[in-house]
C-alpha positions, 0 to 999 in steps of 0.5 A: 522515455525511448531509454525507458521503453527499450528497457522494458522490451529488453527486459521482457526478452529476458524473462521470455528467454528464461522461460524458454531455456528452462527444461521441462521438470524446471517448469513444471516445478515452477508451476507447482510451485506458483500454483501451491503459493496462489492456493495459499494466498487466495484460500483464506480470502474465498473461505471469508468471503464465501462464509459471509454470505453464510448464515450464522447456523450454517458457518456453526454446522460446517466452516467449508461448506456452501452456503445453501442460499445467499443471503446479504444478513450478515453485511445488515448485522455489520452495519447495524451492530457497528457503525462501520460506514463512519470507520469506512470513510475515515480509512478512505480519508486517511490513506487517500490523504496520506497517500497523496502527500507521502508521493508528493512530499516524498518524492520530491526528495527523492527526485532532488536526491536522484538528480541533484549533486549538493553538500551533504546529500549522502548525509541527508539520503542516510538520514531520511532512511534510518527509519528502516532500522527502527521497529515501529513499536520503538516509535511510539512513545516520541509520535504519541507525544509529539501528536498530543502537543500539536493538539493532533490526538485523536484526529484524522489530521493526526493519523494522515501526518503520522501515516505520511512519514511511515512510508517515507523510505519505502517510498524514498527508495522506490522513487529515488531508483526509479529516477535514477534509471530515468535518463538525465536528457530529460531534466537538461531539456526541461532546464533549456525550455526554461522550466523551474524546478516545480514545473519539471519535476510536476510536469515531466519528471512524475509523469515519466515515473508512473510506474515507480509512483505506482509502486509507491502509492500501492505500498502506502495505501495498503500500509495505512489502510491495514495499519492497526497499531498507531490507530489504537495508540493515537485515537480513542473515539468512534469518530476518528477510527479506522476500519482495522482498530474497529473490528479488534474494537467491536469483536466482542459484539462479534464473538458470536455473530460470525457472518458479521464479522466475515462480513466485516472483514470482508469490507475491509480487505476488499478495497486493498485487493482491488488496488493492487489488481487495479495497478499491478502491471505498473507495480511490477514495472516499477519494482523491475524498473527501479532497480536497474540503478541506484 
């Protein structure tokens, strides 16, 4: 842990030195570039959020004007037209459980691949990482057949199982890279104290890899929360629909009620934005520290 803290301090000093060494034109250019990217990212979100508090007449009259008064009619209509609450709960359950399963199981595999030497280690790493080379659309048919044959079609457990697997390569590389950056003395001290494999992983190594853990968890959360294609193929009933597919399913009913449509979009995007904002420091730390070795 001390070595990791020293590395973080050195990394911060290095970034500060780079900023000080930059000339005035370079700093101005970087500031303008950051402002442009920030504006490009925030304008659509702000526009949708403001529009969700406008009436349908105001939206059709002027798409860029501010609301004459704040109204929640769009949110009321969205929950009345479609069972948004059911879709929201389904998304929360699927995303949360798949994220926990993905982090625990794939994180354990990353821990083994980073800290232990065994025959065929490189082959296992290649096999687990193969899905990075495959487009998601190429896996739809085999995944659909497997889910149907094991009796999990049109069910939340089926989506949880699929989403946990889809995030495997990303979580594996992030967690493995961070475990490689941790000092091996932590594992050796745990072994001397008599801690077994599971205890060393859960109580010592996993807490020490919090930034990498947060990074992998946020990326897995965002993937599962926003995933559309597999939710469309693997479900066909309202009781198992998630928010992304629900918006597409009910878009015909929202086609003339723009305030309800924008309200539904806000309900979908706000949780993912909040998760990233709350964990952004851990995510940035995990991405930088996990790239030290590997």
